[in-house]
C-alpha positions in Angstrom: 16.6 -81.6 -38.1 14.7 -78.4 -38.6 13.3 -78.7 -35.1 16.6 -77.2 -33.7 15.7 -73.9 -35.4 12.3 -73.7 -33.8 12.0 -71.3 -30.9 9.8 -73.6 -28.8 12.5 -76.3 -29.0 15.3 -73.9 -28.1 13.3 -72.8 -25.1 12.7 -76.4 -24.2 16.4 -77.2 -24.3 17.3 -74.1 -22.2 14.6 -74.8 -19.6 15.6 -78.5 -19.5 19.3 -77.6 -19.1 18.6 -75.3 -16.2 16.4 -77.9 -14.4 19.1 -80.5 -15.2 21.4 -78.5 -13.1 19.3 -77.6 -10.1 17.3 -80.9 -9.6 20.3 -83.2 -9.1 22.1 -80.5 -7.1 19.2 -80.6 -4.6 18.8 -84.3 -5.0 22.2 -85.1 -3.6 21.3 -83.4 -0.3 17.9 -85.1 -0.2 19.2 -88.6 -0.8 21.9 -88.1 1.9 19.1 -87.1 4.2 16.9 -90.0 3.2 14.2 -87.7 1.9 14.1 -89.0 -1.7 10.3 -89.2 -1.7 9.9 -85.5 -0.8 10.0 -84.7 -4.5 6.8 -86.6 -5.2 5.1 -85.0 -2.2 5.9 -81.4 -3.2 5.0 -82.2 -6.8 1.5 -83.3 -5.9 1.0 -80.2 -3.7 2.3 -78.0 -6.6 -0.3 -79.6 -8.9 -3.0 -78.5 -6.4 -1.6 -74.9 -6.6 -1.6 -75.1 -10.4 -5.2 -76.2 -10.4 -6.1 -73.3 -8.2 -4.2 -71.0 -10.5 -6.3 -72.1 -13.4 -9.5 -71.8 -11.3 -8.6 -68.2 -10.3 -7.1 -67.3 -13.7 -3.7 -66.6 -12.1 -0.2 -67.7 -13.3 -0.4 -71.4 -12.5 3.2 -72.1 -11.9 3.4 -69.1 -9.5 0.5 -70.5 -7.4 2.0 -73.9 -7.5 5.3 -72.4 -6.2 3.5 -70.8 -3.3 1.7 -74.1 -2.5 5.0 -76.0 -2.6 6.7 -73.5 -0.2 3.8 -73.7 2.2 4.1 -77.5 2.1 7.8 -77.3 2.8 7.1 -75.5 6.0 4.4 -78.0 7.0 6.8 -80.9 6.4 9.4 -79.4 8.7 6.8 -78.7 11.4 5.5 -82.3 11.2 9.0 -83.7 11.2 9.6 -82.0 14.5 6.3 -83.3 15.9 7.0 -86.9 14.8 10.8 -87.1 15.5 10.8 -90.9 15.7 8.6 -91.3 12.6 9.7 -88.3 10.5 8.7 -90.0 7.3 5.1 -89.6 8.4 5.3 -85.9 7.5 5.9 -86.7 3.9 3.0 -89.2 3.8 0.6 -86.8 5.4 1.4 -83.8 3.1 1.3 -86.0 0.0 -2.1 -87.3 1.0 -3.3 -83.7 1.5 -1.9 -82.6 -1.8 -3.6 -85.5 -3.7 -6.9 -84.8 -2.0 -6.8 -81.1 -2.6 -5.8 -81.6 -6.3 -8.7 -84.0 -6.7 -11.1 -81.6 -5.1 -10.0 -78.7 -7.3 -10.3 -80.9 -10.4 -14.0 -81.5 -9.6 -14.6 -77.8 -8.9 -13.0 -76.7 -12.2 -13.9 -79.4 -14.7 -13.3 -77.0 -17.6 -9.6 -76.7 -17.0 -8.8 -80.4 -16.3 -7.2 -80.9 -19.7 -4.8 -78.0 -19.0 -3.9 -79.3 -15.6 -3.3 -82.8 -16.9 -0.4 -81.5 -19.0 1.4 -80.6 -15.7 1.1 -84.2 -14.6 3.0 -85.5 -17.6 5.0 -82.5 -18.6 4.6 -79.9 -21.4 8.1 -78.7 -22.0 7.3 -77.6 -25.6 4.8 -75.0 -24.3 7.4 -73.1 -22.1 7.1 -69.4 -22.7 9.4 -66.5 -21.9 7.8 -66.0 -18.4 8.4 -69.7 -17.6 12.0 -69.4 -18.6 12.6 -66.3 -16.5 11.1 -68.1 -13.5 13.2 -71.2 -14.0 16.3 -69.1 -14.5 15.6 -67.1 -11.3 15.1 -70.3 -9.3 18.3 -71.8 -10.8 20.3 -68.7 -9.9 19.0 -68.7 -6.3 19.6 -72.4 -5.7 23.2 -72.3 -7.1 24.0 -69.2 -5.1 22.6 -70.5 -1.8 24.4 -73.8 -2.2 27.7 -72.2 -3.1 27.6 -69.8 -0.1 26.5 -72.5 2.4 28.4 -75.4 0.9 30.7 -76.1 3.9 27.9 -75.8 6.4 25.6 -78.1 4.4 28.3 -80.7 3.9 28.9 -80.9 7.7 25.2 -81.0 8.5 24.3 -83.7 6.1 27.2 -86.0 7.0 27.2 -85.4 10.8 24.3 -83.5 12.1 25.3 -83.9 15.7 28.7 -82.5 15.1 27.1 -79.6 13.2 24.7 -78.8 16.0 27.5 -78.9 18.6 29.6 -76.5 16.5 26.7 -74.0 16.6 25.2 -74.4 13.2 21.4 -73.5 13.0 20.3 -77.0 12.0 16.6 -76.0 11.9 17.3 -73.1 9.6 19.3 -75.2 7.1 16.7 -78.0 7.1 14.0 -75.5 6.3 16.2 -73.8 3.7 16.9 -77.1 1.8 13.2 -78.1 1.9 12.2 -74.6 0.6 14.8 -74.7 -2.2 13.5 -78.2 -3.2 10.0 -76.8 -3.3 11.1 -74.1 -5.7 12.8 -76.5 -8.0 9.9 -78.9 -8.0 7.3 -76.3 -8.7 9.1 -74.9 -11.7 10.0 -78.4 -13.0 6.5 -79.8 -13.2 5.8 -78.1 -16.5 9.0 -79.5 -17.9 8.9 -83.1 -16.7 5.5 -83.4 -15.1 4.5 -84.1 -11.5 4.6 -87.8 -12.0 8.2 -87.8 -13.3 9.9 -84.8 -11.7 11.2 -86.7 -8.6 13.2 -89.0 -11.0 15.5 -86.1 -11.9 16.1 -85.5 -8.2 17.1 -89.1 -7.4 18.2 -91.2 -10.5 21.2 -89.0 -11.4 22.3 -89.1 -7.8 21.8 -92.9 -7.8 24.1 -93.1 -10.8 26.7 -90.8 -9.3 26.9 -92.7 -6.0 28.0 -95.8 -7.9 31.1 -94.2 -9.2 31.9 -91.1 -7.1 34.7 -91.3 -4.6 33.8 -88.1 -2.7 31.0 -85.7 -2.0 32.2 -83.2 -4.6 32.5 -86.0 -7.2 29.0 -87.2 -6.5 27.6 -83.7 -7.1 29.6 -83.3 -10.3 28.6 -86.7 -11.7 24.9 -86.3 -10.7 24.7 -83.0 -12.6 26.6 -84.5 -15.6 24.3 -87.5 -15.8 21.3 -85.3 -15.5 22.4 -82.9 -18.2 23.2 -85.8 -20.6 19.8 -87.4 -20.0 17.9 -84.1 -20.3 19.6 -82.9 -23.5 19.8 -86.3 -25.0 16.2 -87.1 -24.1 14.9 -83.9 -25.5 16.8 -84.3 -28.8 15.6 -87.9 -29.2 12.1 -86.9 -28.4 12.2 -84.0 -30.8 13.7 -86.0 -33.7 11.5 -89.1 -33.3 8.4 -87.5 -31.9 8.4 -89.1 -28.5 7.2 -88.0 -25.1 9.9 -85.6 -23.8 9.6 -86.2 -20.1 9.3 -90.0 -20.4 12.2 -90.1 -22.8 14.5 -88.2 -20.3 13.5 -90.5 -17.4 14.0 -93.7 -19.5 17.4 -92.5 -20.6 18.3 -92.0 -17.0 17.2 -95.5 -16.0 19.2 -96.9 -19.0 22.3 -95.1 -17.8 21.8 -96.4 -14.2 21.4 -100.0 -15.5 24.4 -99.6 -17.7 26.6 -98.4 -14.8 25.4 -101.3 -12.7 26.3 -103.8 -15.4 29.7 -102.2 -15.9 30.5 -102.3 -12.2 29.3 -105.9 -11.9 31.5 -106.8 -14.9 34.5 -105.1 -13.4 34.1 -107.2 -10.2 34.0 -110.5 -12.0 
């Protein structure tokens, strides 16, 4: 158990706990808006930014964050252009992100190994700069959600009523997408681009099975997320497992367990 005294593991636990708070908090709103797949899209675009960061020798997560923000604006513009087929915006941006990532991989073959760690997560390599960035994004997300909670609640449950009441729907849609982009971009080094969307959706899926109100769903989503992140990291550290994969598998195990319990209670 000496691993708990190591600074790299302490940084991993702190970074994981922060993302365990913000990811499901944003995930609740995304699931209610039927935008669950936006996490994968922004993650792939962020990877393109990370690759460019390595190519230009600039802080990779910072460049990935910029790319994710630009992609969030593009998604909202395309959603307006394809109102009847709004999901096309996600598919188009994801395709562009994958293509750009592949192109940058071929341009900078020497850094491919470094970029690959962002696909599968590299939480044990978090440094002080990474933690400050994650903490800053966490503070921003929690503050914005707290200040705009009532407006967001109305908009996500009845957008027509929110629009009639005078709420700037377009502004709030862009705000949620931008906050999601921030969370995704700082999460890919922790969980990896291939797994990060699971922390947005699976805790929410667990909470929706037992929550009786919107507030309860937010509370349970964050609780499930934190249990999975902390428990997964501890298990990965003790038994030398892949951290990101362990967290996600623990989340899936929790979801299956809740489904079996609910089914058993109905019988």
